[in-house]
C-alpha positions in Angstrom: 5.8 130.9 136.2 7.3 130.6 139.8 6.6 133.9 141.6 7.9 133.9 145.1 6.0 135.8 147.8 8.2 138.4 149.4 7.5 137.6 153.0 8.2 141.1 154.0 6.7 143.8 156.1 5.5 147.0 154.3 7.9 149.3 156.2 10.9 147.4 154.8 10.0 148.1 151.2 10.5 151.9 151.0 14.0 152.6 152.3 15.7 155.9 152.5 19.0 156.1 150.5 21.8 158.6 151.1 24.8 157.0 149.4 27.8 154.9 150.6 30.1 155.9 153.4 33.9 156.0 153.2 34.8 154.8 156.7 33.7 152.0 159.1 33.3 151.9 162.8 34.1 154.9 165.0 31.5 156.6 167.3 28.5 155.7 165.1 29.3 152.0 165.6 29.7 152.4 169.3 26.4 154.3 169.6 24.5 151.8 167.4 25.9 148.9 169.4 24.9 150.3 172.8 21.4 151.2 171.6 20.7 147.8 170.2 22.2 145.9 173.2 20.3 148.0 175.7 17.0 147.5 173.8 17.5 143.7 173.9 19.2 143.2 177.2 18.9 146.3 179.4 21.8 148.3 180.7 23.1 146.0 183.5 22.8 142.8 181.4 24.6 144.6 178.5 27.6 145.5 180.7 27.8 142.0 182.3 27.5 140.2 179.0 29.6 142.2 176.6 32.6 142.3 178.9 32.7 138.5 178.8 32.7 138.2 175.0 35.9 136.5 173.6 37.7 136.8 176.9 39.9 133.8 177.9 37.6 133.0 180.8 34.4 134.1 179.0 32.3 132.8 176.1 33.0 132.7 172.4 31.1 135.2 170.3 28.2 133.5 168.5 29.0 135.6 165.5 32.0 135.2 163.2 35.0 133.0 163.5 37.7 135.7 163.5 40.5 134.7 166.0 41.5 136.6 169.1 45.1 137.5 169.9 47.1 136.7 173.0 46.3 140.1 174.4 42.6 140.9 174.7 40.9 144.2 174.9 38.4 144.8 177.6 35.8 145.2 174.8 36.9 142.3 172.6 33.9 142.4 170.3 32.7 144.3 167.2 29.4 145.9 166.4 28.0 142.8 164.8 29.3 140.5 167.5 27.5 142.7 170.0 24.3 142.4 168.0 24.7 138.6 167.9 25.1 138.5 171.7 22.2 140.9 172.3 19.9 138.8 170.1 20.8 135.7 172.1 20.9 137.3 175.6 17.7 139.2 175.0 15.1 139.5 177.7 12.3 138.9 175.1 10.6 135.4 175.3 8.6 133.3 172.9 6.3 131.2 175.1 3.5 128.7 174.3 1.0 131.5 174.6 2.7 133.2 171.6 2.2 130.1 169.4 -1.4 129.8 170.6 -2.0 133.4 169.5 -0.1 133.1 166.2 -1.0 130.2 163.9 1.7 128.9 161.6 0.0 130.3 158.5 0.2 133.8 160.0 3.8 133.4 161.0 4.7 132.2 157.5 3.6 135.6 156.2 5.9 137.4 158.6 9.4 138.5 157.6 12.5 136.8 159.0 13.3 140.0 160.8 10.0 140.1 162.6 10.2 136.4 163.6 13.7 136.9 165.0 12.7 140.0 167.0 10.2 138.0 169.1 12.8 136.6 171.5 14.1 133.4 172.9 12.3 130.1 172.5 11.4 128.7 176.0 9.7 125.2 175.6 9.7 122.3 173.1 6.8 122.8 170.7 5.0 120.3 168.4 3.0 120.9 165.3 0.9 117.8 164.8 -0.2 116.6 161.3 -3.1 118.8 160.1 -2.7 121.2 163.1 -2.7 124.9 162.5 -0.6 126.0 165.5 2.3 124.7 167.5 1.5 123.3 171.0 3.8 122.6 174.0 5.2 119.1 174.3 7.4 117.4 176.9 11.0 116.5 176.0 10.2 112.8 176.5 7.3 113.0 174.1 9.4 115.0 171.6 12.1 112.3 171.6 9.5 109.6 171.3 8.1 111.3 168.2 11.5 111.6 166.5 12.4 108.0 167.4 9.1 106.7 166.0 9.8 108.4 162.6 13.5 107.4 162.5 13.0 103.8 163.3 10.1 103.5 160.9 12.3 104.5 157.9 13.1 101.9 155.2 16.7 103.0 155.3 18.8 105.3 157.6 19.7 107.2 154.5 16.1 108.6 154.4 17.1 110.8 157.3 19.1 114.1 157.0 21.1 115.6 159.9 22.0 119.2 159.1 24.4 121.3 161.2 24.8 125.0 161.6 28.2 126.6 162.3 27.3 127.7 165.9 27.3 124.1 167.2 30.2 123.4 169.7 32.9 120.8 169.0 31.4 118.6 171.7 27.9 118.7 170.3 29.1 118.3 166.7 31.2 115.2 167.6 28.2 113.6 169.4 25.9 114.5 166.5 28.0 112.9 163.8 28.6 109.9 166.1 24.8 109.4 166.5 24.1 109.8 162.8 26.7 107.3 161.9 25.7 104.9 164.6 22.2 105.3 163.3 23.6 104.3 159.9 24.0 107.3 157.6 26.6 109.9 156.4 23.8 112.3 155.5 25.4 115.2 157.4 24.9 118.3 155.3 26.1 121.5 156.9 26.4 125.2 156.3 30.0 124.7 155.0 28.3 123.2 151.9 26.9 126.7 151.2 30.0 128.8 151.9 33.6 127.6 152.1 33.2 124.1 150.6 34.9 125.5 147.5 37.9 126.6 149.7 38.2 123.2 151.3 38.0 121.4 148.0 40.7 123.6 146.4 43.0 123.7 149.4 42.9 119.9 150.0 43.8 119.2 146.4 46.6 121.8 146.2 48.1 122.0 149.8 46.7 118.8 151.4 44.8 120.6 154.2 41.4 122.2 153.6 41.9 125.1 155.9 43.8 128.4 155.9 47.6 128.3 156.5 48.1 131.5 158.5 47.7 132.6 162.1 46.8 136.1 163.3 50.5 137.0 163.8 51.2 136.2 160.1 48.8 139.0 159.1 50.8 141.4 161.3 54.0 140.3 159.6 52.9 140.4 156.0 54.3 142.8 153.4 51.2 142.6 151.2 47.7 141.5 152.0 45.2 140.9 149.1 41.6 140.9 150.3 39.5 139.5 147.6 35.7 138.9 147.5 35.3 139.8 151.1 33.7 142.7 153.1 35.4 142.7 156.6 33.7 145.9 157.7 30.4 144.1 157.9 31.1 140.4 157.9 34.3 140.2 160.1 34.7 143.6 161.6 37.5 142.6 164.1 39.6 141.7 161.0 39.9 145.5 160.4 42.0 145.8 163.6 44.4 143.2 162.3 44.7 145.0 159.0 45.3 148.3 160.9 48.1 146.7 162.8 49.6 145.2 159.6 49.5 148.7 158.0 51.3 150.1 161.1 54.0 147.5 160.5 54.4 148.5 156.9 52.1 146.2 155.0 50.3 147.3 151.9 46.8 146.2 151.0 45.1 145.4 147.7 41.3 145.2 147.8 39.5 143.2 145.1 35.8 143.7 145.0 33.0 144.7 142.6 31.7 147.1 145.3 33.6 149.8 147.2 33.2 148.9 150.9 33.6 151.4 153.7 35.6 149.2 156.0 38.4 148.7 153.4 38.5 152.4 152.6 39.1 153.7 156.1 38.9 152.2 159.6 38.1 154.2 162.7 39.1 151.8 165.5 36.6 152.2 168.3 39.1 150.8 170.8 41.5 153.7 170.2 40.9 157.3 171.0 42.1 158.4 167.5 39.6 156.0 166.0 36.7 157.8 167.9 37.7 161.4 167.3 40.2 161.2 164.4 39.9 160.4 160.7 41.0 156.8 161.2 43.4 154.6 159.2 43.3 154.4 155.4 43.5 150.6 154.7 43.4 150.0 150.9 46.5 151.1 148.9 45.1 149.8 145.6 41.4 149.1 144.8 40.8 146.8 141.9 37.0 147.1 141.2 36.7 143.7 139.6 33.9 142.4 137.4 31.9 139.7 139.3 33.6 136.3 138.7 36.8 137.7 137.3 39.1 136.7 140.2 40.5 133.6 138.4 41.6 135.7 135.5 43.1 138.4 137.8 45.3 135.9 139.6 46.2 134.2 136.3 47.3 137.6 135.0 49.4 138.3 138.1 51.1 134.9 137.7 51.7 135.6 134.0 53.5 138.8 135.0 55.5 137.1 137.8 56.7 134.4 135.3 57.7 137.1 132.8 59.8 138.9 135.4 63.4 137.7 135.7 64.2 136.4 139.2 60.6 136.7 140.5 59.9 133.0 140.9 61.2 131.3 144.0 62.9 128.5 142.0 64.2 126.6 145.0 60.8 126.4 146.7 59.1 125.4 143.4 61.7 122.7 142.7 61.7 121.3 146.3 58.1 121.6 147.4 55.8 121.7 144.3 54.4 119.6 141.5 53.0 120.6 138.2 54.9 123.8 137.7 55.8 123.4 134.0 52.3 122.7 132.9 51.0 125.7 134.9 53.7 128.0 133.7 53.0 127.1 130.1 49.3 127.9 130.6 49.9 131.2 132.5 52.4 132.4 129.9 49.8 131.9 127.2 47.4 134.4 128.8 45.3 136.3 126.3 45.3 139.9 127.7 42.2 140.8 125.9 40.4 138.0 127.5 41.8 138.8 130.9 40.7 142.4 130.6 37.2 141.3 129.5 36.9 138.8 132.4 38.2 141.2 135.1 36.8 144.5 133.8 40.2 145.9 134.6 42.9 147.4 132.4 46.3 145.9 132.0 47.8 149.0 133.6 45.7 148.3 136.8 46.9 144.7 136.9 50.5 145.8 136.4 50.1 148.2 139.4 49.2 145.2 141.5 52.1 143.3 140.0 54.5 146.0 141.1 53.2 145.6 144.7 53.6 141.9 144.5 57.3 142.2 143.4 58.0 144.6 146.2 56.6 142.1 148.8 58.6 139.2 150.3 55.6 137.9 152.3 52.1 137.8 150.8 48.8 136.7 152.2 45.5 136.3 150.2 42.3 136.6 152.2 38.9 135.7 150.7 35.3 134.8 151.5 32.1 134.2 149.6 33.0 136.5 146.8 35.3 133.7 145.6 33.6 130.6 146.8 30.1 131.0 145.4 30.6 130.7 141.6 30.5 127.8 139.2 34.3 128.2 138.8 35.0 128.8 142.5 37.3 125.8 143.0 39.5 126.6 139.9 39.6 130.2 141.2 40.9 129.3 144.6 43.4 126.8 143.0 44.6 129.8 141.0 45.1 131.8 144.1 47.3 129.0 145.5 49.3 128.7 142.3 49.9 132.5 142.4 51.2 132.2 146.0 53.4 129.1 145.2 55.3 130.9 142.5 57.0 133.1 145.1 57.1 130.6 147.9 54.3 132.3 149.9 53.1 129.2 151.7 54.6 127.7 154.8 56.6 130.7 156.1 55.8 133.5 158.5 53.7 136.4 157.1 52.6 134.4 154.1 49.9 132.0 153.0 46.2 131.4 152.3 43.5 132.9 154.5 39.9 131.8 153.8 37.9 133.8 156.3 35.1 131.7 157.8 31.8 133.0 158.8 30.0 131.2 161.6 31.9 130.9 164.9 32.5 127.2 164.8 31.8 126.2 161.2 35.5 125.0 160.8 35.4 123.1 164.1 32.2 121.3 163.1 34.0 120.0 160.0 37.0 119.0 162.1 34.7 117.0 164.4 33.4 114.9 161.5 30.4 116.9 160.2 31.0 116.0 156.6 28.9 113.9 154.2 32.1 112.6 152.6 34.3 111.6 155.6 37.9 110.4 155.1 38.4 106.7 155.6 41.0 107.4 158.3 38.4 109.2 160.3 35.9 106.4 160.0 38.6 103.9 160.9 39.3 105.8 164.1 35.6 106.1 165.0 35.2 102.3 164.5 38.2 101.6 166.6 37.1 103.8 169.5 33.4 103.0 169.6 33.2 99.4 168.3 30.7 99.8 165.5 31.1 99.9 161.8 30.2 103.3 160.5 28.7 103.6 157.0 31.3 104.1 154.2 29.0 105.3 151.4 29.1 109.1 151.0 26.1 111.0 152.2 24.2 114.0 150.9 25.3 117.7 151.0 22.8 120.6 151.2 21.8 120.7 147.5 21.5 116.9 147.2 19.5 116.9 150.5 17.0 119.3 149.0 16.8 117.1 145.9 16.2 114.0 148.1 13.4 115.7 150.0 11.9 117.0 146.8 12.0 113.5 145.2 10.7 111.6 148.3 14.0 109.9 148.9 14.4 111.7 152.3 11.6 111.8 154.9 13.0 113.1 158.1 15.0 116.4 158.4 16.8 117.2 161.7 18.6 120.5 162.0 21.1 121.3 164.8 20.8 125.1 164.7 20.6 127.4 161.7 17.8 128.5 159.4 18.0 126.0 156.6 15.0 127.2 154.6 16.1 130.8 154.5 19.8 130.0 153.9 19.3 127.5 151.0 19.0 128.4 147.3 15.9 128.2 145.1 13.5 129.2 147.8 10.3 127.9 146.2 11.9 124.5 145.5 13.5 124.3 149.0 10.2 125.2 150.7 8.2 122.7 148.7 10.8 120.0 149.4 10.6 120.7 153.2 6.9 120.4 153.1 7.2 116.9 151.6 9.0 115.6 154.7 7.2 113.4 157.2 8.9 115.2 160.1 11.1 118.3 160.4 13.0 119.0 163.7 14.9 122.2 164.5 17.2 122.7 167.5 17.1 126.5 168.0 17.4 129.4 170.3 15.1 131.8 168.4 12.2 131.7 165.9 13.0 131.7 162.2 11.5 130.9 158.9 12.5 127.2 159.0 10.0 126.8 161.9 7.0 127.8 159.7 7.9 125.9 156.6 7.4 122.4 157.9 6.9 118.7 157.1 3.7 116.9 157.9 4.8 117.1 161.5 7.3 119.4 163.1 9.2 120.0 166.3 11.0 123.0 167.7 13.6 122.0 170.4 14.8 125.0 172.4 18.5 125.0 173.4 21.0 126.9 175.5 23.0 129.7 173.9 26.7 130.5 174.1 26.0 133.2 176.7 24.2 130.8 179.2 25.4 128.6 182.0 25.4 124.9 181.1 25.1 122.8 184.3 24.9 119.0 184.1 25.0 116.3 186.7 28.8 116.6 187.0 28.6 120.3 187.5 29.2 123.4 185.3 30.3 122.6 181.8 32.4 124.2 179.2 32.4 123.7 175.4 35.0 124.4 172.8 35.2 126.0 169.4 37.7 126.4 166.6 38.3 129.7 165.0 39.0 130.5 161.3 42.8 130.0 161.9 42.6 126.6 163.6 42.8 127.9 167.2 40.7 125.9 169.7 39.6 127.3 173.0 36.9 127.0 175.7 33.7 128.9 175.9 31.9 129.4 179.3 28.5 131.0 179.4 27.6 133.0 182.5 23.9 134.0 182.2 21.0 132.1 183.6 19.2 130.1 180.9 16.3 131.9 179.2 14.1 129.1 180.5 14.3 126.2 182.9 13.0 124.0 180.1 16.1 124.4 177.9 18.5 121.6 177.2 22.0 122.0 175.9 22.9 120.7 172.4 25.0 117.8 173.8 22.1 116.8 176.1 19.7 116.8 173.2 21.9 114.6 171.1 22.6 112.2 174.0 18.9 111.8 175.0 17.9 111.4 171.4 20.6 108.7 170.8 19.5 106.8 173.9 15.9 106.8 172.8 16.6 105.9 169.1 19.5 103.5 169.5 18.5 101.9 172.8 20.4 99.1 174.4 21.9 98.1 171.0 24.4 101.1 171.4 27.4 100.5 173.6 28.2 104.3 173.5 28.0 105.8 177.0 25.5 108.5 176.0 24.4 109.1 179.6 28.1 109.6 180.7 28.6 112.1 177.8 25.6 114.2 178.9 26.7 114.1 182.5 30.3 115.4 181.9 31.5 116.9 178.6 35.1 116.2 179.6 34.4 112.6 178.8 33.4 113.6 175.2 36.7 115.4 174.9 38.6 112.3 176.0 37.0 110.4 173.1 37.7 113.3 170.6 41.3 113.2 171.7 41.6 109.5 170.6 39.7 110.0 167.3 40.7 113.4 165.9 44.3 114.2 165.1 45.7 117.2 166.9 43.4 116.9 169.9 45.6 114.7 172.1 45.4 115.8 175.8 42.3 117.8 174.8 41.1 118.5 178.3 44.6 119.6 179.5 45.0 121.9 176.5 41.8 123.8 176.9 42.6 124.4 180.5 45.3 126.7 179.4 44.1 130.3 178.9 43.6 131.0 175.2 43.5 127.3 174.2 45.8 125.8 171.6 46.7 125.7 167.9 45.9 122.7 165.8 48.7 121.3 163.7 48.9 122.4 160.0 51.5 120.5 158.0 52.0 123.1 155.2 52.3 126.0 157.7 54.3 124.1 160.4 56.6 121.9 158.4 56.3 123.0 154.7 55.0 119.4 154.3 52.1 119.0 151.8 50.0 115.8 152.4 48.5 115.8 148.9 48.3 112.8 146.5 51.7 113.9 145.0 53.3 114.6 148.4 53.9 118.2 147.3 52.0 121.4 146.8 50.2 121.2 143.5 50.1 123.8 140.8 46.9 123.4 138.7 46.4 124.6 135.2 42.7 125.1 134.4 41.0 127.0 131.5 39.9 130.5 132.4 36.2 130.8 133.3 34.0 133.8 133.9 30.3 134.4 133.6 28.8 135.3 130.2 26.1 138.0 130.4 23.7 138.5 127.4 22.9 142.0 126.2 20.4 143.9 128.5 21.1 141.7 131.5 23.1 142.2 134.7 25.3 139.9 136.8 23.9 139.9 140.3 25.7 138.9 143.5 23.8 138.3 146.7 25.2 139.8 149.9 24.6 140.8 153.5 23.5 144.2 154.8 25.4 145.6 157.8 22.5 144.9 160.1 22.7 141.2 159.3 24.6 138.0 160.1 24.0 135.2 157.7 20.1 134.8 157.7 19.7 136.6 161.0 18.4 140.2 160.4 19.3 142.5 163.3 17.7 145.6 161.7 16.6 147.2 158.5 19.6 149.5 157.9 22.8 149.1 155.9 24.6 152.1 157.3 27.8 151.8 155.3 26.0 151.6 152.0 23.6 154.4 152.9 20.4 152.3 153.0 18.0 153.0 155.9 14.7 151.3 156.8 14.5 148.6 154.1 16.1 145.5 152.5 14.5 145.1 149.1 17.0 147.1 147.2 19.1 146.4 144.2 22.4 148.2 143.7 23.0 149.1 140.0 25.6 151.3 138.3 23.9 154.6 137.3 24.9 154.1 133.6 23.6 150.5 133.5 20.3 151.6 135.2 19.9 154.5 132.7 20.5 152.2 129.7 17.9 149.7 131.1 15.4 152.6 131.8 15.4 152.5 135.6 15.7 155.8 137.4 17.1 155.9 141.0 14.1 155.2 143.3 12.1 153.2 140.7 11.0 149.7 141.5 11.9 146.5 139.6 11.3 142.8 139.8 14.5 140.8 139.6 14.2 137.8 137.3 17.0 135.3 137.0 17.7 133.4 133.8 18.8 129.8 133.8 18.8 127.1 131.1 16.0 125.1 132.7 13.5 127.7 131.4 12.0 128.3 134.9 11.3 131.9 135.8 12.5 132.8 139.2 11.3 136.2 140.3 12.0 138.4 143.3 9.4 141.2 143.1 9.4 144.8 144.3 13.1 146.0 144.7 13.9 149.6 144.9 16.6 150.5 142.3 19.6 152.3 143.9 22.1 153.9 141.7 25.4 152.8 143.2 29.1 152.8 142.2 29.3 149.1 141.5 31.3 147.6 138.6 29.6 148.2 135.2 27.4 145.3 134.2 27.1 144.1 137.8 24.5 144.4 140.5 24.0 143.4 144.1 21.0 142.7 146.5 20.6 141.1 149.9 19.9 137.5 150.7 17.9 135.7 151.8 15.4 137.8 149.9 17.2 137.0 146.6 17.8 133.2 147.3 14.7 132.6 145.3 16.7 133.6 142.2 19.4 130.9 142.7 18.6 127.8 140.8 19.2 124.6 142.8 21.3 123.2 140.0 23.5 126.4 139.7 26.4 125.2 141.8 30.2 125.2 141.8 32.0 122.4 140.0 33.5 119.9 142.5 32.2 121.5 145.7 28.5 121.8 144.7 28.2 125.1 146.5 25.3 127.3 145.3 26.6 129.9 142.8 24.9 132.8 144.6 27.5 135.4 143.6 27.0 135.2 139.8 23.4 135.2 138.7 22.3 136.5 135.3 19.2 138.6 135.9 17.0 141.0 134.0 15.1 143.9 135.6 11.4 144.3 134.9 9.3 147.2 136.0 7.3 146.4 139.2 3.6 146.9 138.4 2.7 148.2 141.9 5.5 149.7 144.0 5.5 149.0 147.7 4.0 151.8 149.8 5.9 153.3 152.7 4.7 151.9 156.0 
């Protein structure tokens, strides 16, 4: 039996519960933001820093990837963006004395929240083989250690180069260049765990693996469907765009197993009426879907469109699409009993949505992890595209697909070549520009990287940002795999769990944050990022670095490359470190859409990357057209006495970074080990509100995966469904439980049983 230790502090395990809220933001958000920012940064630093966030001459928020409009507010940030900035710009410091006082074994028993609250890393640290604590190490010695391990490998493919979504375009381009010049395409990244399913589906159906809408399109839409997404917590600035769309006459359908406060009512903190009034109701129709039922929902909507005379845009379908007849035949054959079973909705509810679809000329569908992290995620997103194609809702203003990305440059990193399966055209351009033959064999994604570490086929793990151990599935398997590595290296701004689950040897390399000045030999530097809608703009930090020993991410890559590749490399690494404009000159010649890169980012607000379906109604797919796809309906099967669990974030959280122990909008205070269960389901299973349960996932490999000690919270979720926070529940996600095609962990549809916790946690 695999029983995972909770790695939690006692005070987290006995939360207070009051019940969900029915509105987001407003004065409580403002107050919470200011309290947290002042606690981390102090009053003066708070004012100086927050007023530069997302400004045209400021720095890009290190939180989510939601775009900014042409006109910026003075306070162009949300509550969670302010938390991200405060965590990075904190005055707290983790020095070598901290590591001397706290052995790795002790740190491994601390929660991720406690680790993150200690402050900014200040010096390179080294954990020698057999050592019990990290010790300071010079940058030169650190690069020597990495070079020794990399050059001693039997094959470059024994190295893994992971990337987090906060990495700038410049650093990402250099990082993939170094990895490929070293000889491997092993470039797993955080996209593998989130929107890989979106990219897979959109590339096949539309020819571009990104969203097709801009911010103004949302403002022009007649109908916006928000499916599998919680903007109020995960992308709060999106609520302002939805509010503007509502003011322009749009209607909104929300599709989610949980009612979320942000989609019920929004109190815009940038408007007086949002602070003192009741706010703006956003959702016109709430479809409380069964987990994993989205494909069936959009298939049912397409069935109704096809059955309605004149509803299909026949000219668009004839001119711009492929596969319509096969798809139409499949959709017309919909079994309504199966659709109702899969969605948990009635036909009447779906017909209400259909009426809103017919009344709308311009429709946008937005989604996030609620669609992408299922076994059938890719067919689900293909179904969304087919639904939109029926009425010509791609490639015109106010209509299209809108996968909402998380990390602030996760999309840009992929554009820069952080991908284990690069396109031949990209490798051709790289070879032409730099004069070496990049490897052509596909590399390893996140799940396959863990397998390679577990099986001894990978020996060095290098992470550019992120918290790989906490973010990955099957926690026990992932941690055991990491401990089998010969060397683990993490480029980081703050302490996290990945620093205490190490290989035989480990390095922590501290780096500059977005908020900090980056001065190189040629003078002050800027970096660039790409938002969720393909807008690229500059980011300029203004604060003094947290330590004089910090290096920027581009500098770390350049120095490492010079040390590892030596004189055999003709790449001008020293020049790249000296002046980032020279990196952008090379990007301009390698990556389509970045021509005149330096000139374009000099313009306030940056520039928009080309998108053939949006800009030209041209679809660069294998058929040369937008593709309808007809796939069998899939949805999770749940045995009697079991629940279908989705993992999710709390409001005081961004990805694996825990800002606090409250989930204000869901009424949870002072704890994270909670499981949200419908009152009737809980009663049938014998769990009173406030009782404690172990969550045990069930998978066909027969391994028991257990997350112990969760407070049962009676909550208005869909019947048969439950929810709990990650990373605490990542232990329940089998490594092999992935989406077809994309291989993304299926963290949103876990079959679990609840077992009574023998000893409930005590309040602390």
